[in-house]
Biopython code that builds the backbone (N, CA, C, O; Angstrom):
import numpy as np
from Bio.PDB.StructureBuilder import StructureBuilder

atoms = [
    (1, "MET", "N", (0.848, -1.175, 0.000)),
    (1, "MET", "CA", (0.000, 0.000, 0.000)),
    (1, "MET", "C", (0.890, 1.233, 0.000)),
    (1, "MET", "O", (1.844, 1.296, 0.776)),
    (2, "PHE", "N", (0.608, 2.206, -0.841)),
    (2, "PHE", "CA", (1.406, 3.410, -0.989)),
    (2, "PHE", "C", (0.885, 4.500, -0.053)),
    (2, "PHE", "O", (-0.316, 4.769, -0.029)),
    (3, "LYS", "N", (1.786, 5.137, 0.727)),
    (3, "LYS", "CA", (1.410, 6.227, 1.624)),
    (3, "LYS", "C", (1.547, 7.548, 0.888)),
    (3, "LYS", "O", (2.527, 7.757, 0.172)),
    (4, "VAL", "N", (0.591, 8.431, 1.049)),
    (4, "VAL", "CA", (0.614, 9.721, 0.367)),
    (4, "VAL", "C", (1.643, 10.646, 1.000)),
    (4, "VAL", "O", (2.356, 11.355, 0.290)),
    (5, "THR", "N", (1.727, 10.647, 2.323)),
    (5, "THR", "CA", (2.672, 11.531, 3.015)),
    (5, "THR", "C", (3.877, 10.732, 3.473)),
    (5, "THR", "O", (3.746, 9.558, 3.818)),
    (6, "PRO", "N", (5.056, 11.356, 3.480)),
    (6, "PRO", "CA", (6.230, 10.652, 3.990)),
    (6, "PRO", "C", (6.120, 10.433, 5.490)),
    (6, "PRO", "O", (5.314, 11.074, 6.164)),
    (7, "ASN", "N", (6.920, 9.543, 5.994)),
    (7, "ASN", "CA", (6.862, 9.216, 7.405)),
    (7, "ASN", "C", (8.174, 9.607, 8.050)),
    (7, "ASN", "O", (9.136, 8.887, 7.782)),
    (8, "PRO", "N", (8.353, 10.588, 8.820)),
    (8, "PRO", "CA", (7.464, 11.682, 9.202)),
    (8, "PRO", "C", (7.382, 12.732, 8.102)),
    (8, "PRO", "O", (8.204, 12.714, 7.185)),
    (9, "PRO", "N", (6.409, 13.655, 8.164)),
    (9, "PRO", "CA", (6.270, 14.674, 7.131)),
    (9, "PRO", "C", (7.517, 15.542, 7.046)),
    (9, "PRO", "O", (8.202, 15.758, 8.047)),
    (10, "GLU", "N", (7.806, 16.033, 5.863)),
    (10, "GLU", "CA", (8.997, 16.838, 5.630)),
    (10, "GLU", "C", (8.693, 18.309, 5.865)),
    (10, "GLU", "O", (8.533, 19.075, 4.914)),
    (11, "SER", "N", (8.613, 18.700, 7.123)),
    (11, "SER", "CA", (8.408, 20.107, 7.466)),
    (11, "SER", "C", (9.016, 20.343, 8.837)),
    (11, "SER", "O", (9.329, 19.401, 9.565)),
    (12, "ASP", "N", (9.177, 21.597, 9.172)),
    (12, "ASP", "CA", (9.743, 21.969, 10.461)),
    (12, "ASP", "C", (8.654, 21.816, 11.522)),
    (12, "ASP", "O", (7.694, 22.587, 11.513)),
    (13, "PRO", "N", (8.768, 20.856, 12.431)),
    (13, "PRO", "CA", (7.688, 20.640, 13.405)),
    (13, "PRO", "C", (7.564, 21.785, 14.402)),
    (13, "PRO", "O", (6.527, 21.915, 15.053)),
    (14, "ALA", "N", (8.601, 22.625, 14.540)),
    (14, "ALA", "CA", (8.545, 23.722, 15.503)),
    (14, "ALA", "C", (7.787, 24.923, 14.944)),
    (14, "ALA", "O", (7.406, 25.804, 15.714)),
    (15, "SER", "N", (7.558, 24.991, 13.649)),
    (15, "SER", "CA", (6.914, 26.150, 13.044)),
    (15, "SER", "C", (5.401, 26.046, 13.164)),
    (15, "SER", "O", (4.823, 25.040, 12.752)),
    (16, "PRO", "N", (4.739, 27.076, 13.726)),
    (16, "PRO", "CA", (3.278, 27.056, 13.783)),
    (16, "PRO", "C", (2.643, 27.448, 12.461)),
    (16, "PRO", "O", (1.420, 27.404, 12.327)),
    (17, "TYR", "N", (3.468, 27.838, 11.464)),
    (17, "TYR", "CA", (2.934, 28.323, 10.200)),
    (17, "TYR", "C", (3.178, 27.332, 9.073)),
    (17, "TYR", "O", (3.613, 27.716, 7.987)),
    (18, "GLU", "N", (2.901, 26.058, 9.327)),
    (18, "GLU", "CA", (3.116, 25.037, 8.310)),
    (18, "GLU", "C", (2.161, 25.184, 7.152)),
    (18, "GLU", "O", (2.526, 24.931, 6.004)),
    (19, "SER", "N", (0.953, 25.588, 7.439)),
    (19, "SER", "CA", (-0.052, 25.739, 6.394)),
    (19, "SER", "C", (-0.946, 26.919, 6.770)),
    (19, "SER", "O", (-0.873, 27.400, 7.900)),
    (20, "PRO", "N", (-1.782, 27.392, 5.858)),
    (20, "PRO", "CA", (-2.695, 28.489, 6.207)),
    (20, "PRO", "C", (-3.613, 28.127, 7.378)),
    (20, "PRO", "O", (-3.956, 28.984, 8.192)),
    (21, "ASP", "N", (-4.008, 26.850, 7.455)),
    (21, "ASP", "CA", (-4.870, 26.436, 8.566)),
    (21, "ASP", "C", (-4.151, 26.559, 9.894)),
    (21, "ASP", "O", (-4.738, 27.011, 10.877)),
    (22, "SER", "N", (-2.890, 26.163, 9.935)),
    (22, "SER", "CA", (-2.163, 26.239, 11.191)),
    (22, "SER", "C", (-1.900, 27.690, 11.575)),
    (22, "SER", "O", (-1.829, 28.005, 12.763)),
    (23, "LYS", "N", (-1.752, 28.586, 10.590)),
    (23, "LYS", "CA", (-1.571, 30.004, 10.895)),
    (23, "LYS", "C", (-2.849, 30.555, 11.526)),
    (23, "LYS", "O", (-2.784, 31.311, 12.496)),
    (24, "GLN", "N", (-4.007, 30.183, 10.981)),
    (24, "GLN", "CA", (-5.268, 30.624, 11.562)),
    (24, "GLN", "C", (-5.433, 30.066, 12.967)),
    (24, "GLN", "O", (-5.906, 30.763, 13.865)),
    (25, "PHE", "N", (-5.045, 28.816, 13.157)),
    (25, "PHE", "CA", (-5.122, 28.199, 14.481)),
    (25, "PHE", "C", (-4.231, 28.945, 15.457)),
    (25, "PHE", "O", (-4.630, 29.213, 16.590)),
    (26, "HIS", "N", (-3.015, 29.282, 15.016)),
    (26, "HIS", "CA", (-2.084, 30.002, 15.880)),
    (26, "HIS", "C", (-2.643, 31.379, 16.247)),
    (26, "HIS", "O", (-2.534, 31.797, 17.400)),
    (27, "GLU", "N", (-3.237, 32.085, 15.289)),
    (27, "GLU", "CA", (-3.812, 33.399, 15.570)),
    (27, "GLU", "C", (-4.981, 33.282, 16.545)),
    (27, "GLU", "O", (-5.140, 34.126, 17.426)),
    (28, "ALA", "N", (-5.787, 32.253, 16.395)),
    (28, "ALA", "CA", (-6.905, 32.048, 17.323)),
    (28, "ALA", "C", (-6.391, 31.750, 18.723)),
    (28, "ALA", "O", (-6.950, 32.225, 19.712)),
    (29, "ALA", "N", (-5.323, 30.961, 18.802)),
    (29, "ALA", "CA", (-4.738, 30.665, 20.112)),
    (29, "ALA", "C", (-4.175, 31.930, 20.744)),
    (29, "ALA", "O", (-4.314, 32.132, 21.950)),
    (30, "GLU", "N", (-3.544, 32.779, 19.952)),
    (30, "GLU", "CA", (-3.012, 34.042, 20.480)),
    (30, "GLU", "C", (-4.132, 34.933, 20.994)),
    (30, "GLU", "O", (-3.990, 35.550, 22.050)),
    (31, "ARG", "N", (-5.247, 35.012, 20.265)),
    (31, "ARG", "CA", (-6.386, 35.821, 20.725)),
    (31, "ARG", "C", (-6.950, 35.273, 22.027)),
    (31, "ARG", "O", (-7.385, 36.037, 22.889)),
    (32, "THR", "N", (-6.944, 33.958, 22.172)),
    (32, "THR", "CA", (-7.471, 33.346, 23.383)),
    (32, "THR", "C", (-6.555, 33.607, 24.571)),
    (32, "THR", "O", (-7.019, 33.923, 25.666)),
    (33, "LEU", "N", (-5.266, 33.474, 24.347)),
    (33, "LEU", "CA", (-4.309, 33.659, 25.441)),
    (33, "LEU", "C", (-4.115, 35.128, 25.793)),
    (33, "LEU", "O", (-3.823, 35.445, 26.947)),
    (34, "ASN", "N", (-4.268, 36.022, 24.841)),
    (34, "ASN", "CA", (-4.125, 37.457, 25.064)),
    (34, "ASN", "C", (-5.412, 38.146, 24.639)),
    (34, "ASN", "O", (-5.470, 38.709, 23.545)),
    (35, "PRO", "N", (-6.456, 38.117, 25.484)),
    (35, "PRO", "CA", (-7.768, 38.588, 25.058)),
    (35, "PRO", "C", (-7.860, 40.087, 24.820)),
    (35, "PRO", "O", (-8.845, 40.553, 24.246)),
    (36, "GLY", "N", (-6.876, 40.846, 25.241)),
    (36, "GLY", "CA", (-6.934, 42.283, 25.004)),
    (36, "GLY", "C", (-7.422, 43.001, 26.247)),
    (36, "GLY", "O", (-6.927, 42.737, 27.343)),
    (37, "PRO", "N", (-8.392, 43.913, 26.099)),
    (37, "PRO", "CA", (-8.816, 44.689, 27.256)),
    (37, "PRO", "C", (-9.423, 43.799, 28.341)),
    (37, "PRO", "O", (-10.057, 42.781, 28.061)),
    (38, "ASN", "N", (-9.209, 44.215, 29.569)),
    (38, "ASN", "CA", (-9.695, 43.452, 30.717)),
    (38, "ASN", "C", (-11.218, 43.496, 30.754)),
    (38, "ASN", "O", (-11.818, 44.570, 30.704)),
    (39, "ILE", "N", (-11.835, 42.325, 30.842)),
    (39, "ILE", "CA", (-13.292, 42.246, 30.856)),
    (39, "ILE", "C", (-13.859, 42.837, 32.146)),
    (39, "ILE", "O", (-15.007, 43.279, 32.172)),
    (40, "MET", "N", (-13.067, 42.846, 33.206)),
    (40, "MET", "CA", (-13.530, 43.383, 34.484)),
    (40, "MET", "C", (-13.386, 44.902, 34.549)),
    (40, "MET", "O", (-13.750, 45.502, 35.560)),
    (41, "ALA", "N", (-12.868, 45.535, 33.506)),
    (41, "ALA", "CA", (-12.675, 46.982, 33.511)),
    (41, "ALA", "C", (-14.011, 47.718, 33.479)),
    (41, "ALA", "O", (-14.122, 48.816, 34.023)),
    (42, "THR", "N", (-15.026, 47.129, 32.848)),
    (42, "THR", "CA", (-16.334, 47.774, 32.806)),
    (42, "THR", "C", (-17.207, 47.220, 33.925)),
    (42, "THR", "O", (-17.205, 46.012, 34.162)),
    (43, "PRO", "N", (-17.954, 48.079, 34.617)),
    (43, "PRO", "CA", (-18.791, 47.593, 35.712)),
    (43, "PRO", "C", (-19.924, 46.723, 35.190)),
    (43, "PRO", "O", (-20.448, 46.950, 34.100)),
    (44, "ARG", "N", (-20.288, 45.734, 35.976)),
    (44, "ARG", "CA", (-21.358, 44.812, 35.604)),
    (44, "ARG", "C", (-22.697, 45.428, 35.974)),
    (44, "ARG", "O", (-22.887, 45.898, 37.096)),
    (45, "THR", "N", (-23.611, 45.422, 35.033)),
    (45, "THR", "CA", (-24.963, 45.883, 35.314)),
    (45, "THR", "C", (-25.883, 44.663, 35.305)),
    (45, "THR", "O", (-26.066, 44.036, 34.261)),
    (46, "PRO", "N", (-26.463, 44.322, 36.455)),
    (46, "PRO", "CA", (-27.300, 43.121, 36.503)),
    (46, "PRO", "C", (-28.577, 43.296, 35.684)),
    (46, "PRO", "O", (-29.109, 44.398, 35.543)),
    (47, "SER", "N", (-29.041, 42.187, 35.158)),
    (47, "SER", "CA", (-30.296, 42.183, 34.415)),
    (47, "SER", "C", (-31.438, 42.399, 35.394)),
    (47, "SER", "O", (-31.413, 41.876, 36.509)),
    (48, "THR", "N", (-32.423, 43.156, 34.987)),
    (48, "THR", "CA", (-33.561, 43.426, 35.874)),
    (48, "THR", "C", (-34.712, 42.465, 35.632)),
    (48, "THR", "O", (-35.789, 42.627, 36.205)),
    (49, "LEU", "N", (-34.494, 41.466, 34.787)),
    (49, "LEU", "CA", (-35.574, 40.545, 34.470)),
    (49, "LEU", "C", (-35.974, 39.700, 35.677)),
    (49, "LEU", "O", (-37.163, 39.539, 35.953)),
    (50, "PHE", "N", (-34.992, 39.159, 36.399)),
    (50, "PHE", "CA", (-35.276, 38.284, 37.537)),
    (50, "PHE", "C", (-34.620, 38.814, 38.801)),
    (50, "PHE", "O", (-34.018, 38.044, 39.550)),
    (51, "ILE", "N", (-34.723, 40.087, 39.050)),
    (51, "ILE", "CA", (-34.082, 40.667, 40.226)),
    (51, "ILE", "C", (-35.116, 40.848, 41.330)),
    (51, "ILE", "O", (-36.263, 41.212, 41.069)),
    (52, "VAL", "N", (-34.704, 40.592, 42.552)),
    (52, "VAL", "CA", (-35.555, 40.824, 43.715)),
    (52, "VAL", "C", (-35.197, 42.202, 44.252)),
    (52, "VAL", "O", (-34.027, 42.517, 44.466)),
    (53, "ASN", "N", (-36.204, 43.001, 44.461)),
    (53, "ASN", "CA", (-36.002, 44.358, 44.937)),
    (53, "ASN", "C", (-35.223, 44.334, 46.250)),
    (53, "ASN", "O", (-35.707, 43.771, 47.232)),
    (54, "PRO", "N", (-34.018, 44.936, 46.294)),
    (54, "PRO", "CA", (-33.219, 44.897, 47.529)),
    (54, "PRO", "C", (-33.832, 45.710, 48.659)),
    (54, "PRO", "O", (-33.392, 45.587, 49.802)),
    (55, "GLU", "N", (-34.830, 46.532, 48.377)),
    (55, "GLU", "CA", (-35.449, 47.352, 49.417)),
    (55, "GLU", "C", (-36.624, 46.652, 50.102)),
    (55, "GLU", "O", (-37.206, 47.205, 51.035)),
    (56, "LEU", "N", (-36.983, 45.441, 49.651)),
    (56, "LEU", "CA", (-38.092, 44.721, 50.284)),
    (56, "LEU", "C", (-37.697, 44.264, 51.676)),
    (56, "LEU", "O", (-36.540, 43.935, 51.939)),
    (57, "SER", "N", (-38.671, 44.250, 52.550)),
    (57, "SER", "CA", (-38.416, 43.804, 53.922)),
    (57, "SER", "C", (-38.301, 42.290, 53.979)),
    (57, "SER", "O", (-38.752, 41.583, 53.078)),
    (58, "THR", "N", (-37.697, 41.808, 55.040)),
    (58, "THR", "CA", (-37.557, 40.365, 55.234)),
    (58, "THR", "C", (-38.928, 39.703, 55.314)),
    (58, "THR", "O", (-39.128, 38.612, 54.782)),
    (59, "GLU", "N", (-39.865, 40.361, 55.977)),
    (59, "GLU", "CA", (-41.212, 39.801, 56.108)),
    (59, "GLU", "C", (-41.877, 39.644, 54.739)),
    (59, "GLU", "O", (-42.502, 38.619, 54.468)),
    (60, "THR", "N", (-41.748, 40.645, 53.887)),
    (60, "THR", "CA", (-42.338, 40.576, 52.545)),
    (60, "THR", "C", (-41.734, 39.439, 51.743)),
    (60, "THR", "O", (-42.451, 38.700, 51.067)),
    (61, "LEU", "N", (-40.410, 39.295, 51.815)),
    (61, "LEU", "CA", (-39.738, 38.214, 51.090)),
    (61, "LEU", "C", (-40.199, 36.853, 51.594)),
    (61, "LEU", "O", (-40.419, 35.941, 50.797)),
    (62, "LEU", "N", (-40.347, 36.708, 52.912)),
    (62, "LEU", "CA", (-40.788, 35.429, 53.470)),
    (62, "LEU", "C", (-42.237, 35.131, 53.093)),
    (62, "LEU", "O", (-42.586, 33.975, 52.855)),
    (63, "VAL", "N", (-43.075, 36.151, 53.037)),
    (63, "VAL", "CA", (-44.474, 35.938, 52.646)),
    (63, "VAL", "C", (-44.539, 35.439, 51.213)),
    (63, "VAL", "O", (-45.284, 34.507, 50.910)),
    (64, "HIS", "N", (-43.754, 36.060, 50.322)),
    (64, "HIS", "CA", (-43.753, 35.607, 48.928)),
    (64, "HIS", "C", (-43.167, 34.205, 48.795)),
    (64, "HIS", "O", (-43.643, 33.403, 47.992)),
    (65, "ALA", "N", (-42.137, 33.912, 49.580)),
    (65, "ALA", "CA", (-41.553, 32.564, 49.549)),
    (65, "ALA", "C", (-42.577, 31.533, 50.025)),
    (65, "ALA", "O", (-42.688, 30.451, 49.450)),
    (66, "CYS", "N", (-43.316, 31.870, 51.065)),
    (66, "CYS", "CA", (-44.339, 30.957, 51.591)),
    (66, "CYS", "C", (-45.425, 30.702, 50.544)),
    (66, "CYS", "O", (-45.848, 29.563, 50.350)),
    (67, "GLU", "N", (-45.873, 31.759, 49.875)),
    (67, "GLU", "CA", (-46.909, 31.600, 48.854)),
    (67, "GLU", "C", (-46.392, 30.793, 47.663)),
    (67, "GLU", "O", (-47.132, 29.991, 47.093)),
    (68, "SER", "N", (-45.141, 30.996, 47.287)),
    (68, "SER", "CA", (-44.566, 30.232, 46.177)),
    (68, "SER", "C", (-44.456, 28.757, 46.534)),
    (68, "SER", "O", (-44.757, 27.891, 45.712)),
    (69, "LEU", "N", (-44.026, 28.470, 47.758)),
    (69, "LEU", "CA", (-43.911, 27.078, 48.191)),
    (69, "LEU", "C", (-45.287, 26.420, 48.282)),
    (69, "LEU", "O", (-45.438, 25.251, 47.927)),
    (70, "ALA", "N", (-46.284, 27.159, 48.754)),
    (70, "ALA", "CA", (-47.641, 26.604, 48.828)),
    (70, "ALA", "C", (-48.158, 26.284, 47.428)),
    (70, "ALA", "O", (-48.793, 25.248, 47.229)),
    (71, "SER", "N", (-47.897, 27.157, 46.457)),
    (71, "SER", "CA", (-48.321, 26.903, 45.085)),
    (71, "SER", "C", (-47.604, 25.690, 44.505)),
    (71, "SER", "O", (-48.221, 24.860, 43.838)),
    (72, "ALA", "N", (-46.298, 25.589, 44.759)),
    (72, "ALA", "CA", (-45.531, 24.447, 44.261)),
    (72, "ALA", "C", (-46.045, 23.148, 44.880)),
    (72, "ALA", "O", (-46.098, 22.117, 44.209)),
    (73, "ASN", "N", (-46.421, 23.195, 46.148)),
    (73, "ASN", "CA", (-46.947, 22.010, 46.823)),
    (73, "ASN", "C", (-48.261, 21.568, 46.187)),
    (73, "ASN", "O", (-48.469, 20.376, 45.965)),
    (74, "VAL", "N", (-49.145, 22.511, 45.896)),
    (74, "VAL", "CA", (-50.426, 22.184, 45.261)),
    (74, "VAL", "C", (-50.187, 21.592, 43.874)),
    (74, "VAL", "O", (-50.805, 20.590, 43.513)),
    (75, "MET", "N", (-49.288, 22.208, 43.088)),
    (75, "MET", "CA", (-49.015, 21.698, 41.736)),
    (75, "MET", "C", (-48.434, 20.289, 41.787)),
    (75, "MET", "O", (-48.804, 19.432, 40.985)),
    (76, "ALA", "N", (-47.522, 20.048, 42.733)),
    (76, "ALA", "CA", (-46.921, 18.714, 42.832)),
    (76, "ALA", "C", (-47.966, 17.682, 43.224)),
    (76, "ALA", "O", (-47.991, 16.581, 42.674)),
    (77, "ASN", "N", (-48.832, 18.033, 44.175)),
    (77, "ASN", "CA", (-49.861, 17.080, 44.606)),
    (77, "ASN", "C", (-50.898, 16.832, 43.519)),
    (77, "ASN", "O", (-51.444, 15.732, 43.432)),
    (78, "ASP", "N", (-51.180, 17.828, 42.693)),
    (78, "ASP", "CA", (-52.090, 17.610, 41.564)),
    (78, "ASP", "C", (-51.454, 16.691, 40.526)),
    (78, "ASP", "O", (-52.140, 15.857, 39.935)),
    (79, "LEU", "N", (-50.176, 16.834, 40.305)),
    (79, "LEU", "CA", (-49.486, 16.015, 39.314)),
    (79, "LEU", "C", (-49.334, 14.566, 39.786)),
    (79, "LEU", "O", (-49.272, 13.649, 38.966)),
    (80, "VAL", "N", (-49.273, 14.362, 41.095)),
    (80, "VAL", "CA", (-49.128, 13.009, 41.643)),
    (80, "VAL", "C", (-50.262, 12.104, 41.181)),
    (80, "VAL", "O", (-50.058, 10.907, 40.981)),
    (81, "ASP", "N", (-51.453, 12.664, 41.012)),
    (81, "ASP", "CA", (-52.614, 11.860, 40.601)),
    (81, "ASP", "C", (-52.439, 11.250, 39.212)),
    (81, "ASP", "O", (-53.119, 10.282, 38.870)),
    (82, "HIS", "N", (-51.529, 11.812, 38.409)),
    (82, "HIS", "CA", (-51.342, 11.328, 37.041)),
    (82, "HIS", "C", (-50.172, 10.358, 36.901)),
    (82, "HIS", "O", (-49.882, 9.890, 35.801)),
    (83, "LEU", "N", (-49.505, 10.058, 38.007)),
    (83, "LEU", "CA", (-48.322, 9.191, 37.962)),
    (83, "LEU", "C", (-48.556, 7.895, 38.719)),
    (83, "LEU", "O", (-49.473, 7.780, 39.532)),
    (84, "GLN", "N", (-47.699, 6.922, 38.429)),
    (84, "GLN", "CA", (-47.762, 5.633, 39.119)),
    (84, "GLN", "C", (-46.349, 5.178, 39.439)),
    (84, "GLN", "O", (-45.379, 5.624, 38.825)),
    (85, "GLY", "N", (-46.254, 4.299, 40.393)),
    (85, "GLY", "CA", (-44.983, 3.641, 40.698)),
    (85, "GLY", "C", (-43.949, 4.561, 41.307)),
    (85, "GLY", "O", (-44.266, 5.426, 42.123)),
    (86, "THR", "N", (-42.695, 4.360, 40.894)),
    (86, "THR", "CA", (-41.588, 5.100, 41.513)),
    (86, "THR", "C", (-41.650, 6.588, 41.196)),
    (86, "THR", "O", (-41.216, 7.403, 42.010)),
    (87, "SER", "N", (-42.182, 6.964, 40.023)),
    (87, "SER", "CA", (-42.309, 8.389, 39.702)),
    (87, "SER", "C", (-43.268, 9.067, 40.670)),
    (87, "SER", "O", (-43.027, 10.188, 41.116)),
    (88, "ARG", "N", (-44.348, 8.380, 40.988)),
    (88, "ARG", "CA", (-45.320, 8.925, 41.955)),
    (88, "ARG", "C", (-44.678, 9.067, 43.326)),
    (88, "ARG", "O", (-44.859, 10.084, 43.995)),
    (89, "ASN", "N", (-43.928, 8.051, 43.750)),
    (89, "ASN", "CA", (-43.284, 8.112, 45.057)),
    (89, "ASN", "C", (-42.247, 9.232, 45.116)),
    (89, "ASN", "O", (-42.122, 9.913, 46.133)),
    (90, "ALA", "N", (-41.504, 9.420, 44.024)),
    (90, "ALA", "CA", (-40.499, 10.485, 43.990)),
    (90, "ALA", "C", (-41.164, 11.852, 44.085)),
    (90, "ALA", "O", (-40.693, 12.722, 44.817)),
    (91, "LEU", "N", (-42.254, 12.045, 43.352)),
    (91, "LEU", "CA", (-42.943, 13.335, 43.397)),
    (91, "LEU", "C", (-43.594, 13.574, 44.754)),
    (91, "LEU", "O", (-43.647, 14.712, 45.220)),
    (92, "LEU", "N", (-44.087, 12.523, 45.392)),
    (92, "LEU", "CA", (-44.622, 12.689, 46.754)),
    (92, "LEU", "C", (-43.511, 13.119, 47.716)),
    (92, "LEU", "O", (-43.745, 13.925, 48.616)),
    (93, "GLY", "N", (-42.310, 12.582, 47.525)),
    (93, "GLY", "CA", (-41.170, 13.001, 48.346)),
    (93, "GLY", "C", (-40.817, 14.456, 48.101)),
    (93, "GLY", "O", (-40.523, 15.195, 49.040)),
    (94, "ILE", "N", (-40.845, 14.871, 46.837)),
    (94, "ILE", "CA", (-40.563, 16.278, 46.520)),
    (94, "ILE", "C", (-41.642, 17.178, 47.138)),
    (94, "ILE", "O", (-41.325, 18.240, 47.675)),
    (95, "ALA", "N", (-42.898, 16.767, 47.067)),
    (95, "ALA", "CA", (-43.984, 17.544, 47.663)),
    (95, "ALA", "C", (-43.789, 17.666, 49.168)),
    (95, "ALA", "O", (-44.092, 18.706, 49.754)),
    (96, "GLN", "N", (-43.285, 16.611, 49.791)),
    (96, "GLN", "CA", (-43.044, 16.661, 51.236)),
    (96, "GLN", "C", (-41.913, 17.636, 51.562)),
    (96, "GLN", "O", (-41.997, 18.370, 52.548)),
    (97, "VAL", "N", (-40.870, 17.652, 50.757)),
    (97, "VAL", "CA", (-39.769, 18.604, 50.975)),
    (97, "VAL", "C", (-40.272, 20.037, 50.796)),
    (97, "VAL", "O", (-39.887, 20.929, 51.552)),
    (98, "ILE", "N", (-41.125, 20.257, 49.804)),
    (98, "ILE", "CA", (-41.712, 21.583, 49.597)),
    (98, "ILE", "C", (-42.523, 21.993, 50.819)),
    (98, "ILE", "O", (-42.430, 23.130, 51.280)),
    (99, "MET", "N", (-43.321, 21.059, 51.345)),
    (99, "MET", "CA", (-44.137, 21.353, 52.517)),
    (99, "MET", "C", (-43.270, 21.683, 53.724)),
    (99, "MET", "O", (-43.603, 22.583, 54.496)),
    (100, "LEU", "N", (-42.157, 20.961, 53.899)),
    (100, "LEU", "CA", (-41.268, 21.249, 55.027)),
    (100, "LEU", "C", (-40.630, 22.632, 54.881)),
    (100, "LEU", "O", (-40.441, 23.338, 55.872)),
    (101, "GLY", "N", (-40.296, 23.021, 53.639)),
    (101, "GLY", "CA", (-39.785, 24.368, 53.409)),
    (101, "GLY", "C", (-40.827, 25.423, 53.737)),
    (101, "GLY", "O", (-40.513, 26.463, 54.315)),
    (102, "GLU", "N", (-42.064, 25.149, 53.366)),
    (102, "GLU", "CA", (-43.151, 26.074, 53.680)),
    (102, "GLU", "C", (-43.330, 26.216, 55.185)),
    (102, "GLU", "O", (-43.543, 27.321, 55.684)),
    (103, "LEU", "N", (-43.247, 25.109, 55.909)),
    (103, "LEU", "CA", (-43.361, 25.168, 57.368)),
    (103, "LEU", "C", (-42.218, 25.974, 57.987)),
    (103, "LEU", "O", (-42.434, 26.728, 58.936)),
    (104, "ALA", "N", (-41.013, 25.821, 57.458)),
    (104, "ALA", "CA", (-39.869, 26.574, 57.980)),
    (104, "ALA", "C", (-40.040, 28.075, 57.731)),
    (104, "ALA", "O", (-39.718, 28.891, 58.594)),
    (105, "VAL", "N", (-40.542, 28.430, 56.557)),
    (105, "VAL", "CA", (-40.762, 29.844, 56.255)),
    (105, "VAL", "C", (-41.855, 30.399, 57.166)),
    (105, "VAL", "O", (-41.740, 31.519, 57.663)),
    (106, "ASN", "N", (-42.911, 29.622, 57.385)),
    (106, "ASN", "CA", (-43.971, 30.073, 58.296)),
    (106, "ASN", "C", (-43.446, 30.273, 59.712)),
    (106, "ASN", "O", (-43.846, 31.220, 60.388)),
    (107, "ARG", "N", (-42.555, 29.394, 60.170)),
    (107, "ARG", "CA", (-41.966, 29.549, 61.502)),
    (107, "ARG", "C", (-41.127, 30.831, 61.576)),
    (107, "ARG", "O", (-41.160, 31.543, 62.579)),
    (108, "ALA", "N", (-40.375, 31.118, 60.502)),
    (108, "ALA", "CA", (-39.594, 32.361, 60.465)),
    (108, "ALA", "C", (-40.505, 33.575, 60.506)),
    (108, "ALA", "O", (-40.196, 34.562, 61.174)),
    (109, "LEU", "N", (-41.636, 33.512, 59.790)),
    (109, "LEU", "CA", (-42.595, 34.612, 59.820)),
    (109, "LEU", "C", (-43.169, 34.793, 61.224)),
    (109, "LEU", "O", (-43.337, 35.922, 61.684)),
    (110, "ASP", "N", (-43.470, 33.687, 61.906)),
    (110, "ASP", "CA", (-43.984, 33.775, 63.282)),
    (110, "ASP", "C", (-42.984, 34.419, 64.212)),
    (110, "ASP", "O", (-43.370, 35.147, 65.127)),
    (111, "ARG", "N", (-41.696, 34.165, 63.996)),
    (111, "ARG", "CA", (-40.672, 34.778, 64.854)),
    (111, "ARG", "C", (-40.533, 36.284, 64.564)),
    (111, "ARG", "O", (-40.245, 37.068, 65.468)),
    (112, "LEU", "N", (-40.738, 36.673, 63.317)),
    (112, "LEU", "CA", (-40.639, 38.095, 62.978)),
    (112, "LEU", "C", (-41.819, 38.884, 63.533)),
    (112, "LEU", "O", (-41.660, 39.997, 64.034)),
    (113, "ASP", "N", (-42.999, 38.289, 63.434)),
    (113, "ASP", "CA", (-44.214, 38.970, 63.861)),
    (113, "ASP", "C", (-45.084, 37.989, 64.646)),
    (113, "ASP", "O", (-45.992, 37.377, 64.084)),
    (114, "PRO", "N", (-44.805, 37.837, 65.955)),
    (114, "PRO", "CA", (-45.563, 36.860, 66.736)),
    (114, "PRO", "C", (-47.052, 37.193, 66.727)),
    (114, "PRO", "O", (-47.432, 38.364, 66.714)),
    (115, "PRO", "N", (-47.908, 36.137, 66.734)),
    (115, "PRO", "CA", (-49.371, 36.390, 66.705)),
    (115, "PRO", "C", (-49.892, 37.020, 67.976)),
    (115, "PRO", "O", (-51.089, 37.285, 68.088)),
]
sb = StructureBuilder()
sb.init_structure("model")
sb.init_model(0)
sb.init_chain("A")
sb.init_seg("    ")
for serial, (resi, resn, name, xyz) in enumerate(atoms, 1):
    if name == "N":
        sb.init_residue(resn, " ", resi, " ")
    sb.init_atom(name, np.array(xyz, "f"), 0.0, 1.0, " ", f" {name:<3s}", serial, name[0])
structure = sb.get_structure()
């Protein structure tokens, strides 16, 4: 069987510019290793899409957390009716963890504002 390339190829193995492809590869590697301006030089502006208002009180945040957990618990328990076997058992376990989180948030609310 005839080999197309000699063994080893007849080129300088130390040169990164063996072919146009290797030159492009070398330039890409240089851009990666030396990215240019520091990315941390510009201040980060957080997205306001999913931001929680930092001025909200702890009580308000806990009330919303409690309502979210209660909703998640209802949705999980409604979905349990459509499952069988290990999937049903897993979702019942998740619903129980949600309920325990809701109880913990309610206890925190009671400590903030005793009845």
